[in-house]
C-alpha positions in Angstrom: -14.2 -22.5 -24.2 -14.6 -22.4 -28.0 -17.2 -24.8 -29.5 -16.4 -27.1 -26.6 -12.6 -26.8 -27.1 -10.4 -25.2 -24.5 -8.8 -22.0 -25.6 -5.0 -22.4 -25.7 -3.2 -19.7 -23.7 0.3 -18.7 -22.7 0.1 -20.6 -19.5 -0.5 -23.8 -21.6 2.5 -23.3 -23.8 5.7 -25.4 -23.9 8.7 -23.2 -24.6 11.7 -25.0 -25.9 14.9 -24.3 -24.0 16.5 -23.2 -27.4 14.3 -20.0 -27.1 16.3 -17.4 -25.1 14.4 -15.8 -22.2 14.4 -12.4 -23.9 12.6 -14.1 -26.9 9.9 -15.9 -24.9 7.3 -13.3 -25.4 7.9 -13.1 -29.1 7.9 -16.8 -29.5 4.7 -17.2 -27.6 3.1 -14.4 -29.5 4.1 -15.9 -32.9 2.8 -19.3 -31.7 -0.5 -18.2 -30.3 -1.3 -15.8 -33.2 -0.4 -18.5 -35.8 -2.6 -21.1 -34.2 -5.4 -18.7 -33.3 -5.0 -19.8 -29.7 -6.0 -23.4 -30.5 -2.6 -25.2 -30.6 -3.6 -26.2 -34.2 -2.1 -25.1 -37.5 -3.8 -24.4 -40.9 -0.8 -23.8 -43.1 -1.3 -22.6 -46.7 1.7 -24.1 -48.6 2.9 -22.1 -51.6 6.3 -23.5 -52.1 5.4 -25.6 -55.1 6.6 -23.0 -57.6 10.0 -24.7 -57.1 9.0 -28.1 -55.8 6.6 -28.9 -58.7 7.7 -26.2 -61.1 4.7 -25.2 -63.3 2.8 -28.5 -63.0 0.5 -27.3 -60.3 -0.2 -23.9 -61.8 -1.0 -24.5 -65.5 -2.9 -27.2 -67.3 -6.3 -28.9 -67.7 -8.7 -28.2 -64.9 -6.5 -25.5 -63.3 -8.0 -21.9 -63.4 -6.1 -19.5 -65.6 -5.5 -17.1 -62.6 -3.4 -19.8 -60.9 -0.6 -19.2 -63.4 0.2 -15.9 -61.7 2.0 -16.0 -58.3 -0.2 -13.2 -57.2 -3.0 -15.8 -56.9 -1.2 -17.4 -54.0 -0.9 -14.0 -52.2 -4.5 -13.1 -52.9 -5.7 -16.3 -51.2 -3.4 -15.9 -48.3 -4.4 -12.3 -47.8 -8.1 -13.0 -47.7 -8.5 -16.5 -46.2 -8.5 -17.5 -42.6 -5.2 -19.3 -42.5 -2.5 -19.7 -39.9 0.3 -18.7 -42.2 1.5 -18.7 -45.8 4.7 -20.7 -46.5 6.7 -19.8 -49.5 10.2 -18.9 -50.6 11.9 -15.6 -49.5 12.1 -14.3 -53.1 8.4 -14.3 -53.6 7.8 -12.7 -50.2 10.4 -10.0 -51.1 8.6 -9.3 -54.4 5.0 -9.3 -53.2 5.2 -8.7 -49.5 5.0 -4.9 -49.7 1.5 -5.3 -51.2 0.4 -8.0 -48.7 1.4 -6.9 -45.3 -1.4 -8.5 -43.4 -0.2 -12.1 -44.1 1.7 -14.2 -41.6 4.6 -15.7 -43.4 6.6 -18.9 -43.0 9.8 -18.7 -45.1 10.8 -21.9 -46.7 14.5 -22.2 -46.4 15.3 -25.0 -48.9 14.0 -26.3 -52.1 14.5 -28.6 -55.1 12.6 -29.2 -58.3 10.9 -32.5 -59.4 12.9 -32.8 -62.6 15.2 -35.5 -61.3 13.1 -38.6 -60.2 14.1 -40.8 -57.3 14.8 -43.6 -59.7 17.7 -41.6 -61.0 19.0 -40.0 -57.9 18.1 -39.8 -54.2 16.6 -36.4 -53.3 18.9 -33.6 -51.9 17.4 -30.3 -50.9 19.8 -27.8 -49.4 19.2 -24.3 -48.1 18.7 -21.4 -50.5 18.1 -19.0 -47.6 19.5 -18.7 -44.1 17.6 -17.9 -40.9 19.8 -14.8 -40.5 18.5 -13.5 -43.9 15.0 -14.2 -42.8 15.6 -12.2 -39.6 17.0 -9.4 -41.6 14.1 -9.3 -44.0 11.7 -9.3 -41.1 13.5 -6.4 -39.4 14.0 -4.3 -42.6 10.6 -4.9 -44.1 8.3 -5.0 -41.0 6.5 -8.0 -42.5 4.8 -10.5 -40.1 7.3 -13.3 -40.5 6.5 -15.9 -37.8 8.6 -18.8 -38.7 10.7 -20.9 -41.1 10.2 -24.2 -42.8 12.6 -26.9 -44.1 12.0 -30.1 -46.1 13.9 -33.2 -45.0 14.0 -36.4 -47.2 14.4 -39.2 -44.7 15.9 -42.3 -46.3 17.8 -40.4 -48.9 21.5 -41.2 -49.0 21.9 -37.4 -48.4 19.7 -37.4 -45.3 22.6 -36.5 -43.0 23.3 -33.3 -44.8 19.7 -32.2 -44.7 19.3 -33.2 -41.1 22.3 -31.1 -40.1 20.9 -28.1 -41.9 17.5 -28.6 -40.5 18.8 -28.9 -36.9 20.8 -25.7 -37.2 17.9 -23.9 -38.8 15.5 -24.9 -36.0 18.0 -23.8 -33.4 18.6 -20.4 -35.1 14.9 -19.9 -35.6 14.2 -20.4 -31.9 17.1 -18.0 -31.1 15.1 -15.3 -33.0 11.7 -16.2 -31.4 10.5 -17.8 -34.7 8.6 -21.0 -35.2 10.2 -23.9 -36.9 8.3 -26.3 -39.1 9.7 -29.4 -40.8 8.3 -31.1 -43.9 9.6 -34.7 -43.5 9.1 -37.2 -46.3 10.6 -40.7 -46.4 12.0 -40.8 -49.9 14.9 -42.4 -51.7 15.9 -45.6 -53.4 16.1 -47.3 -50.0 12.4 -46.4 -49.2 10.0 -49.0 -50.5 6.8 -47.4 -49.1 6.7 -43.7 -48.4 3.2 -43.9 -46.9 3.9 -46.8 -44.5 2.6 -45.8 -41.0 5.6 -47.1 -39.2 8.1 -45.2 -41.3 6.0 -42.0 -41.1 6.1 -42.4 -37.3 9.8 -42.6 -37.6 9.8 -39.3 -39.6 7.8 -37.5 -36.9 10.2 -38.8 -34.3 13.1 -37.4 -36.2 11.3 -34.0 -36.3 10.9 -34.2 -32.5 14.6 -35.0 -32.1 15.5 -32.0 -34.2 13.3 -29.7 -32.1 10.6 -28.8 -34.6 7.5 -27.1 -33.4 5.4 -28.8 -36.1 6.1 -31.5 -38.6 4.3 -31.9 -41.9 4.0 -35.5 -43.2 1.8 -37.4 -45.6 -1.0 -39.4 -44.0 -0.4 -43.1 -43.9 -1.8 -45.1 -46.8 -5.0 -47.0 -46.1 -8.2 -48.0 -47.9 -10.2 -45.4 -46.1 -9.6 -42.0 -44.5 -10.8 -43.5 -41.2 -8.3 -46.3 -41.3 -5.5 -43.8 -42.3 -6.4 -41.7 -39.3 -6.2 -44.8 -37.0 -2.7 -45.5 -38.4 -1.7 -41.9 -37.8 -1.9 -42.4 -34.0 1.6 -44.0 -34.1 3.1 -40.9 -35.7 1.4 -38.5 -33.3 2.7 -40.5 -30.3 6.3 -40.6 -31.8 6.3 -36.8 -32.3 5.8 -36.1 -28.6 5.6 -32.3 -28.1 6.1 -31.7 -31.8 2.7 -31.0 -33.5 1.9 -33.3 -36.4 0.1 -31.9 -39.4 -0.8 -33.8 -42.6 -0.3 -32.8 -46.2 -3.4 -32.0 -48.1 -1.9 -33.9 -51.1 -3.2 -33.9 -54.6 -6.5 -32.2 -55.6 -9.5 -34.1 -54.3 -13.2 -33.7 -53.8 -14.0 -31.2 -51.1 -16.2 -33.4 -49.0 -13.6 -36.2 -49.1 -10.9 -33.8 -48.1 -12.9 -32.4 -45.1 -13.9 -35.9 -43.9 -10.2 -37.0 -44.0 -9.1 -33.9 -42.2 -11.7 -34.4 -39.5 -10.7 -38.0 -38.9 -7.0 -37.0 -38.8 -7.7 -34.6 -36.0 -10.3 -36.4 -34.0 -9.1 -40.0 -34.5 -5.5 -39.7 -35.4 -4.8 -36.8 -32.9 -2.9 -34.6 -35.3 -2.9 -30.8 -34.9 -3.8 -29.5 -38.4 -3.1 -29.5 -42.1 -0.9 -28.0 -44.7 -2.7 -27.4 -48.0 -1.4 -26.3 -51.3 -2.9 -27.7 -54.5 -6.3 -28.3 -52.9 -6.6 -24.6 -52.4 -4.6 -22.8 -55.1 -5.9 -25.0 -58.0 -9.3 -23.3 -57.4 -10.5 -19.8 -58.4 -10.0 -17.2 -55.8 -13.7 -17.3 -54.8 -13.7 -21.1 -54.6 -10.4 -21.2 -52.7 -11.7 -18.7 -50.1 -14.8 -20.8 -49.5 -12.8 -24.0 -49.2 -10.4 -22.3 -46.7 -13.4 -21.2 -44.6 -14.5 -24.8 -44.4 -11.0 -26.1 -43.6 -10.5 -23.4 -40.9 -13.9 -24.3 -39.4 -12.6 -27.8 -38.8 -9.1 -27.0 -37.8 -9.5 -23.7 -35.9 -13.1 -23.5 -34.9 -13.4 -27.2 -34.2 -16.8 -27.9 -35.8 -17.9 -31.0 -37.6 -17.9 -31.8 -41.3 -21.6 -31.2 -41.9 -21.4 -27.7 -40.4 -18.2 -27.0 -42.3 -19.8 -28.0 -45.6 -22.4 -25.3 -45.2 -19.5 -22.8 -45.7 -18.6 -24.2 -49.2 
């Protein structure tokens, strides 16, 4: 037992049939290490260098050190996180200096320059799972999985779904974890934060075989109500773990309260945080990560986590 929470062990694990028997041990090892034996995930998302270009890294209120990609790796190297998700190019350039980080390689990407009003989003692979496996073998880096963003509701959803399904299958063949970012987005989508459509998104992730799916929390007037609405998405996901996006920069206490409700009311299994971490100085980011990890991994309450800030 850990703070009243049962420690998650190999005997508790569900292993998808897409993982070959000779890869069972590696898959279980990757899963257990990444979740700290809790079945929960605290993902540090650093894929915004393409997704949001420089908007998240330079400007009013953003520390000067955030402009340098090294800031992301310094946080990931020193914080208690499950894994750091970013593109293969950054990992190839900085990985030799940061060998203690667990990496999730983001396979696809697009910028934010073309708004949905002009064209439905299309994000195709820039890296293959085979290339990820080669980098892992040749570099010795601790690459534990891959990630892929799917824009459900885009007129291009079928292309992205096909790529995502193949990527998940190939990842499992190599004993790697597979995480989907699924966002309902496109001209046909009238409300991206609708609880019903978010539940549809997590259901799609389950059908594609993802180990975890990252979604935006349902829109509501309070974090408590949003967590209540999240229950539908968690049920729809089945054995796929639901984690919520940290979203735009917000007050630390508000963030921690929302996260606690998402886990203990909504039933989700963690969080993926980008801006709320890397738009802080290194010292501030590490403190905030300690508080987030305390809730997600150590399973303590908000008041106890706030002491770590």
